[in-house]
MIDREN-344004 format. One record per residue: residue number from 1; y, z, x of N, C-alpha, C, O in turn. Coordinates in steps of 0.02 Angstrom, whole numbers, plus 50000, padded with zeros to 5 digits. Layout:
N
<seza k="NUM" n_y="Y" n_z="Z" n_x="X" ca_y="Y" ca_z="Z" ca_x="X" c_y="Y" c_z="Z" c_x="X" o_y="Y" o_z="Z" o_x="X"/>
...
This chain:
89
<seza k="1" n_y="50426" n_z="50221" n_x="51004" ca_y="50463" ca_z="50163" ca_x="50994" c_y="50530" c_z="50186" c_x="50975" o_y="50537" o_z="50235" o_x="50938"/>
<seza k="2" n_y="50580" n_z="50153" n_x="50998" ca_y="50654" ca_z="50182" ca_x="50972" c_y="50656" c_z="50174" c_x="50902" o_y="50622" o_z="50132" o_x="50871"/>
<seza k="3" n_y="50698" n_z="50217" n_x="50876" ca_y="50709" ca_z="50214" ca_x="50796" c_y="50750" c_z="50150" c_x="50780" o_y="50746" o_z="50125" o_x="50724"/>
<seza k="4" n_y="50788" n_z="50125" n_x="50826" ca_y="50832" ca_z="50068" ca_x="50815" c_y="50787" c_z="50006" c_x="50809" o_y="50811" o_z="49958" o_x="50778"/>
<seza k="5" n_y="50724" n_z="50002" n_x="50835" ca_y="50684" ca_z="49943" ca_x="50830" c_y="50627" c_z="49947" c_x="50781" o_y="50587" o_z="49900" o_x="50777"/>
<seza k="6" n_y="50620" n_z="50003" n_x="50742" ca_y="50570" ca_z="50011" ca_x="50695" c_y="50570" c_z="49959" c_x="50640" o_y="50518" o_z="49939" o_x="50614"/>
<seza k="7" n_y="50629" n_z="49937" n_x="50623" ca_y="50637" ca_z="49888" ca_x="50570" c_y="50605" c_z="49818" c_x="50592" o_y="50579" o_z="49781" o_x="50550"/>
<seza k="8" n_y="50610" n_z="49805" n_x="50652" ca_y="50573" ca_z="49743" ca_x="50680" c_y="50495" c_z="49751" c_x="50672" o_y="50461" o_z="49704" o_x="50653"/>
<seza k="9" n_y="50471" n_z="49810" n_x="50686" ca_y="50396" ca_z="49821" ca_x="50678" c_y="50382" c_z="49809" c_x="50600" o_y="50335" o_z="49775" o_x="50580"/>
<seza k="10" n_y="50422" n_z="49836" n_x="50564" ca_y="50408" ca_z="49833" ca_x="50490" c_y="50409" c_z="49761" c_x="50463" o_y="50366" o_z="49742" o_x="50423"/>
<seza k="11" n_y="50455" n_z="49724" n_x="50483" ca_y="50463" ca_z="49656" ca_x="50466" c_y="50411" c_z="49613" c_x="50490" o_y="50388" o_z="49570" o_x="50451"/>
<seza k="12" n_y="50388" n_z="49618" n_x="50550" ca_y="50334" ca_z="49583" ca_x="50579" c_y="50267" c_z="49603" c_x="50546" o_y="50224" o_z="49561" o_x="50531"/>
<seza k="13" n_y="50259" n_z="49671" n_x="50535" ca_y="50201" ca_z="49684" ca_x="50499" c_y="50197" c_z="49660" c_x="50427" o_y="50142" o_z="49647" o_x="50403"/>
<seza k="14" n_y="50252" n_z="49655" n_x="50394" ca_y="50261" ca_z="49631" ca_x="50323" c_y="50240" c_z="49557" c_x="50316" o_y="50208" o_z="49537" o_x="50268"/>
<seza k="15" n_y="50260" n_z="49519" n_x="50367" ca_y="50243" ca_z="49446" ca_x="50370" c_y="50175" c_z="49437" c_x="50380" o_y="50143" o_z="49394" o_x="50348"/>
<seza k="16" n_y="50148" n_z="49477" n_x="50425" ca_y="50077" ca_z="49465" ca_x="50446" c_y="50034" c_z="49485" c_x="50379" o_y="49990" o_z="49449" o_x="50356"/>
<seza k="17" n_y="50053" n_z="49545" n_x="50353" ca_y="50013" ca_z="49565" ca_x="50286" c_y="50014" c_z="49508" c_x="50235" o_y="49963" o_z="49488" o_x="50207"/>
<seza k="18" n_y="50076" n_z="49483" n_x="50223" ca_y="50084" ca_z="49428" ca_x="50177" c_y="50045" c_z="49371" c_x="50187" o_y="50012" o_z="49347" o_x="50141"/>
<seza k="19" n_y="50046" n_z="49345" n_x="50252" ca_y="50007" ca_z="49291" ca_x="50270" c_y="49934" c_z="49302" c_x="50257" o_y="49902" o_z="49255" o_x="50236"/>
<seza k="20" n_y="49905" n_z="49357" n_x="50266" ca_y="49833" ca_z="49375" ca_x="50253" c_y="49823" c_z="49376" c_x="50180" o_y="49770" o_z="49353" o_x="50158"/>
<seza k="21" n_y="49868" n_z="49400" n_x="50138" ca_y="49862" ca_z="49393" ca_x="50067" c_y="49860" c_z="49327" c_x="50037" o_y="49818" o_z="49310" o_x="49996"/>
<seza k="22" n_y="49910" n_z="49289" n_x="50060" ca_y="49912" ca_z="49216" ca_x="50039" c_y="49857" c_z="49174" c_x="50060" o_y="49838" o_z="49126" o_x="50026"/>
<seza k="23" n_y="49830" n_z="49190" n_x="50116" ca_y="49770" ca_z="49157" ca_x="50143" c_y="49709" c_z="49172" c_x="50100" o_y="49664" o_z="49130" o_x="50100"/>
<seza k="24" n_y="49702" n_z="49228" n_x="50062" ca_y="49654" ca_z="49246" ca_x="50020" c_y="49662" c_z="49216" c_x="49959" o_y="49613" o_z="49191" o_x="49930"/>
<seza k="25" n_y="49729" n_z="49217" n_x="49929" ca_y="49742" ca_z="49200" ca_x="49864" c_y="49745" c_z="49121" c_x="49853" o_y="49724" o_z="49097" o_x="49800"/>
<seza k="26" n_y="49767" n_z="49085" n_x="49897" ca_y="49774" ca_z="49014" ca_x="49893" c_y="49714" c_z="48985" c_x="49872" o_y="49713" o_z="48954" o_x="49819"/>
<seza k="27" n_y="49654" n_z="48992" n_x="49912" ca_y="49593" ca_z="48964" ca_x="49885" c_y="49572" c_z="48973" c_x="49815" o_y="49547" o_z="48929" o_x="49780"/>
<seza k="28" n_y="49584" n_z="49039" n_x="49795" ca_y="49562" ca_z="49054" ca_x="49726" c_y="49603" c_z="49015" c_x="49674" o_y="49577" o_z="48990" o_x="49624"/>
<seza k="29" n_y="49669" n_z="49010" n_x="49689" ca_y="49711" ca_z="48975" ca_x="49644" c_y="49692" c_z="48892" c_x="49644" o_y="49689" o_z="48858" o_x="49592"/>
<seza k="30" n_y="49681" n_z="48869" n_x="49706" ca_y="49661" ca_z="48801" ca_x="49709" c_y="49597" c_z="48786" c_x="49668" o_y="49595" o_z="48738" o_x="49630"/>
<seza k="31" n_y="49546" n_z="48827" n_x="49676" ca_y="49493" ca_z="48819" ca_x="49640" c_y="49497" c_z="48821" c_x="49565" o_y="49461" o_z="48785" o_x="49530"/>
<seza k="32" n_y="49544" n_z="48866" n_x="49539" ca_y="49559" ca_z="48870" ca_x="49472" c_y="49611" c_z="48810" c_x="49443" o_y="49627" o_z="48801" o_x="49384"/>
<seza k="33" n_y="49629" n_z="48778" n_x="49492" ca_y="49677" ca_z="48721" ca_x="49476" c_y="49740" c_z="48751" c_x="49447" o_y="49760" o_z="48726" o_x="49394"/>
<seza k="34" n_y="49770" n_z="48795" n_x="49470" ca_y="49832" ca_z="48826" ca_x="49445" c_y="49881" c_z="48829" c_x="49510" o_y="49861" o_z="48831" o_x="49568"/>
<seza k="35" n_y="49949" n_z="48831" n_x="49490" ca_y="50002" ca_z="48835" ca_x="49545" c_y="50023" c_z="48899" c_x="49556" o_y="50038" o_z="48915" o_x="49613"/>
<seza k="36" n_y="50026" n_z="48944" n_x="49505" ca_y="50049" ca_z="49012" ca_x="49509" c_y="50004" c_z="49063" c_x="49485" o_y="49956" o_z="49049" o_x="49449"/>
<seza k="37" n_y="50018" n_z="49124" n_x="49506" ca_y="49973" ca_z="49181" ca_x="49487" c_y="49981" c_z="49190" c_x="49410" o_y="49936" o_z="49215" o_x="49375"/>
<seza k="38" n_y="50042" n_z="49168" n_x="49384" ca_y="50049" ca_z="49178" ca_x="49309" c_y="50008" c_z="49125" c_x="49272" o_y="49981" o_z="49141" o_x="49218"/>
<seza k="39" n_y="50002" n_z="49070" n_x="49295" ca_y="49957" ca_z="49015" ca_x="49257" c_y="49891" c_z="49040" c_x="49266" o_y="49851" o_z="49030" o_x="49220"/>
<seza k="40" n_y="49873" n_z="49072" n_x="49319" ca_y="49803" ca_z="49097" ca_x="49324" c_y="49786" c_z="49150" c_x="49268" o_y="49736" o_z="49145" o_x="49232"/>
<seza k="41" n_y="49831" n_z="49199" n_x="49265" ca_y="49830" ca_z="49250" ca_x="49214" c_y="49827" c_z="49219" c_x="49145" o_y="49788" o_z="49241" o_x="49103"/>
<seza k="42" n_y="49865" n_z="49173" n_x="49133" ca_y="49861" ca_z="49138" ca_x="49061" c_y="49795" c_z="49111" c_x="49051" o_y="49763" o_z="49122" o_x="48999"/>
<seza k="43" n_y="49771" n_z="49072" n_x="49107" ca_y="49705" ca_z="49040" ca_x="49091" c_y="49653" c_z="49087" c_x="49085" o_y="49607" o_z="49073" o_x="49047"/>
<seza k="44" n_y="49653" n_z="49147" n_x="49121" ca_y="49596" ca_z="49195" ca_x="49123" c_y="49604" c_z="49237" c_x="49057" o_y="49554" o_z="49251" o_x="49024"/>
<seza k="45" n_y="49665" n_z="49257" n_x="49038" ca_y="49671" ca_z="49303" ca_x="48982" c_y="49707" c_z="49268" c_x="48926" o_y="49675" o_z="49230" o_x="48890"/>
<seza k="46" n_y="49768" n_z="49278" n_x="48916" ca_y="49814" ca_z="49236" ca_x="48872" c_y="49884" c_z="49242" c_x="48886" o_y="49904" o_z="49274" o_x="48935"/>
<seza k="47" n_y="49926" n_z="49211" n_x="48842" ca_y="50003" ca_z="49214" ca_x="48857" c_y="50028" c_z="49286" c_x="48860" o_y="50068" o_z="49303" o_x="48904"/>
<seza k="48" n_y="50004" n_z="49329" n_x="48812" ca_y="50030" ca_z="49391" ca_x="48807" c_y="50022" c_z="49429" c_x="48873" o_y="50067" o_z="49466" o_x="48893"/>
<seza k="49" n_y="49966" n_z="49422" n_x="48906" ca_y="49954" ca_z="49454" ca_x="48973" c_y="50002" c_z="49430" c_x="49028" o_y="50026" o_z="49469" o_x="49069"/>
<seza k="50" n_y="50015" n_z="49363" n_x="49027" ca_y="50058" ca_z="49329" ca_x="49063" c_y="50127" c_z="49362" c_x="49063" o_y="50156" o_z="49383" o_x="49114"/>
<seza k="51" n_y="50151" n_z="49365" n_x="49000" ca_y="50222" ca_z="49394" ca_x="48978" c_y="50219" c_z="49468" c_x="49001" o_y="50270" o_z="49489" o_x="49029"/>
<seza k="52" n_y="50169" n_z="49509" n_x="48992" ca_y="50170" ca_z="49578" ca_x="49011" c_y="50175" c_z="49582" c_x="49086" o_y="50216" o_z="49621" o_x="49111"/>
<seza k="53" n_y="50136" n_z="49546" n_x="49124" ca_y="50136" ca_z="49546" ca_x="49201" c_y="50204" c_z="49521" c_x="49226" o_y="50228" o_z="49543" o_x="49277"/>
<seza k="54" n_y="50231" n_z="49477" n_x="49190" ca_y="50294" ca_z="49450" ca_x="49217" c_y="50349" c_z="49504" c_x="49209" o_y="50389" o_z="49517" o_x="49254"/>
<seza k="55" n_y="50348" n_z="49533" n_x="49149" ca_y="50399" ca_z="49591" ca_x="49135" c_y="50383" c_z="49650" c_x="49183" o_y="50431" o_z="49675" o_x="49212"/>
<seza k="56" n_y="50331" n_z="49672" n_x="49194" ca_y="50316" ca_z="49726" ca_x="49241" c_y="50341" c_z="49710" c_x="49311" o_y="50371" o_z="49750" o_x="49345"/>
<seza k="57" n_y="50326" n_z="49646" n_x="49330" ca_y="50352" ca_z="49630" ca_x="49395" c_y="50422" c_z="49620" c_x="49403" o_y="50447" o_z="49634" o_x="49458"/>
<seza k="58" n_y="50457" n_z="49598" n_x="49359" ca_y="50531" ca_z="49596" ca_x="49352" c_y="50562" c_z="49665" c_x="49357" o_y="50609" o_z="49677" o_x="49395"/>
<seza k="59" n_y="50533" n_z="49709" n_x="49317" ca_y="50563" ca_z="49777" ca_x="49310" c_y="50550" c_z="49812" c_x="49378" o_y="50594" o_z="49847" o_x="49403"/>
<seza k="60" n_y="50489" n_z="49802" n_x="49410" ca_y="50475" ca_z="49832" ca_x="49476" c_y="50523" c_z="49805" c_x="49528" o_y="50550" o_z="49842" o_x="49569"/>
<seza k="61" n_y="50533" n_z="49733" n_x="49526" ca_y="50582" ca_z="49712" ca_x="49577" c_y="50650" c_z="49734" c_x="49569" o_y="50687" o_z="49745" o_x="49617"/>
<seza k="62" n_y="50668" n_z="49742" n_x="49507" ca_y="50737" ca_z="49770" ca_x="49493" c_y="50747" c_z="49845" c_x="49519" o_y="50796" o_z="49865" o_x="49550"/>
<seza k="63" n_y="50693" n_z="49881" n_x="49501" ca_y="50697" ca_z="49949" ca_x="49533" c_y="50691" c_z="49953" c_x="49604" o_y="50725" o_z="49995" o_x="49634"/>
<seza k="64" n_y="50648" n_z="49912" n_x="49640" ca_y="50650" ca_z="49911" ca_x="49710" c_y="50712" c_z="49893" c_x="49740" o_y="50734" o_z="49927" o_x="49787"/>
<seza k="65" n_y="50743" n_z="49843" n_x="49718" ca_y="50809" ca_z="49822" ca_x="49740" c_y="50860" c_z="49873" c_x="49735" o_y="50902" o_z="49878" o_x="49779"/>
<seza k="66" n_y="50858" n_z="49913" n_x="49680" ca_y="50904" ca_z="49966" ca_x="49665" c_y="50891" c_z="50018" c_x="49719" o_y="50938" o_z="50044" o_x="49749"/>
<seza k="67" n_y="50828" n_z="50032" n_x="49728" ca_y="50810" ca_z="50088" ca_x="49770" c_y="50837" c_z="50069" c_x="49842" o_y="50873" o_z="50108" o_x="49873"/>
<seza k="68" n_y="50819" n_z="50012" n_x="49866" ca_y="50846" ca_z="49993" ca_x="49925" c_y="50924" c_z="49991" c_x="49943" o_y="50946" o_z="50006" o_x="49999"/>
<seza k="69" n_y="50961" n_z="49972" n_x="49891" ca_y="51030" ca_z="49976" ca_x="49889" c_y="51052" c_z="50052" c_x="49889" o_y="51096" o_z="50070" o_x="49928"/>
<seza k="70" n_y="51024" n_z="50089" n_x="49852" ca_y="51038" ca_z="50163" ca_x="49848" c_y="51026" c_z="50200" c_x="49914" o_y="51064" o_z="50242" o_x="49938"/>
<seza k="71" n_y="50967" n_z="50178" n_x="49942" ca_y="50947" ca_z="50208" ca_x="50006" c_y="51002" c_z="50189" c_x="50061" o_y="51024" o_z="50233" o_x="50098"/>
<seza k="72" n_y="51024" n_z="50123" n_x="50066" ca_y="51070" ca_z="50100" ca_x="50114" c_y="51135" c_z="50136" c_x="50104" o_y="51168" o_z="50150" o_x="50154"/>
<seza k="73" n_y="51157" n_z="50154" n_x="50041" ca_y="51222" ca_z="50182" ca_x="50030" c_y="51217" c_z="50254" c_x="50049" o_y="51261" o_z="50281" o_x="50081"/>
<seza k="74" n_y="51162" n_z="50286" n_x="50029" ca_y="51144" ca_z="50363" ca_x="50054" c_y="51157" c_z="50368" c_x="50128" o_y="51197" o_z="50409" o_x="50152"/>
<seza k="75" n_y="51121" n_z="50325" n_x="50166" ca_y="51125" ca_z="50324" ca_x="50234" c_y="51194" c_z="50312" c_x="50262" o_y="51210" o_z="50342" o_x="50314"/>
<seza k="76" n_y="51233" n_z="50271" n_x="50233" ca_y="51301" ca_z="50253" ca_x="50247" c_y="51345" c_z="50319" c_x="50244" o_y="51380" o_z="50340" o_x="50290"/>
<seza k="77" n_y="51336" n_z="50347" n_x="50187" ca_y="51372" ca_z="50410" ca_x="50169" c_y="51355" c_z="50469" c_x="50218" o_y="51398" o_z="50507" o_x="50240"/>
<seza k="78" n_y="51288" n_z="50474" n_x="50234" ca_y="51264" ca_z="50524" ca_x="50282" c_y="51290" c_z="50508" c_x="50352" o_y="51312" o_z="50553" o_x="50388"/>
<seza k="79" n_y="51287" n_z="50445" n_x="50372" ca_y="51318" ca_z="50427" ca_x="50438" c_y="51384" c_z="50447" c_x="50446" o_y="51403" o_z="50478" o_x="50496"/>
<seza k="80" n_y="51422" n_z="50428" n_x="50395" ca_y="51497" ca_z="50438" ca_x="50396" c_y="51507" c_z="50514" c_x="50402" o_y="51551" o_z="50537" o_x="50438"/>
<seza k="81" n_y="51466" n_z="50551" n_x="50367" ca_y="51481" ca_z="50627" ca_x="50367" c_y="51468" c_z="50650" c_x="50440" o_y="51508" o_z="50687" o_x="50468"/>
<seza k="82" n_y="51418" n_z="50632" n_x="50467" ca_y="51396" ca_z="50647" ca_x="50539" c_y="51452" c_z="50630" c_x="50589" o_y="51473" o_z="50669" o_x="50632"/>
<seza k="83" n_y="51474" n_z="50570" n_x="50579" ca_y="51533" ca_z="50550" ca_x="50623" c_y="51595" c_z="50593" c_x="50613" o_y="51630" o_z="50611" o_x="50660"/>
<seza k="84" n_y="51607" n_z="50610" n_x="50549" ca_y="51666" ca_z="50652" ca_x="50543" c_y="51654" c_z="50717" c_x="50567" o_y="51699" o_z="50746" o_x="50597"/>
<seza k="85" n_y="51591" n_z="50749" n_x="50557" ca_y="51583" ca_z="50820" ca_x="50582" c_y="51582" c_z="50818" c_x="50659" o_y="51602" o_z="50867" o_x="50689"/>
<seza k="86" n_y="51561" n_z="50763" n_x="50693" ca_y="51570" ca_z="50766" ca_x="50763" c_y="51635" c_z="50761" c_x="50783" o_y="51649" o_z="50795" o_x="50832"/>
<seza k="87" n_y="51685" n_z="50724" n_x="50755" ca_y="51754" ca_z="50714" ca_x="50782" c_y="51792" c_z="50779" c_x="50764" o_y="51847" o_z="50787" o_x="50790"/>
<seza k="88" n_y="51768" n_z="50826" n_x="50721" ca_y="51806" ca_z="50887" ca_x="50708" c_y="51789" c_z="50936" c_x="50755" o_y="51822" o_z="50988" o_x="50752"/>
<seza k="89" n_y="51740" n_z="50930" n_x="50801" ca_y="51723" ca_z="50973" ca_x="50853" c_y="51776" c_z="50980" c_x="50906" o_y="51766" o_z="51017" o_x="50955"/>
């Protein structure tokens, strides 16, 4: 597969995996009579566990977003250097 189309495969695969995960999780939450995973954690354990999981999730999401932004910046720099080196030949 062309490297230019790999992102399409990734996004379709992500949506498919997410759909499978939600299909498994929704019945569990419905039986527990909760609307979010956080409510489920609070019912099953306590408010401290809910807060801890919330903080871990938010930190993980922040690091992930920074990683993606940094990766995109690194690629842009690398691509500009490749273009510059080709034009110098």
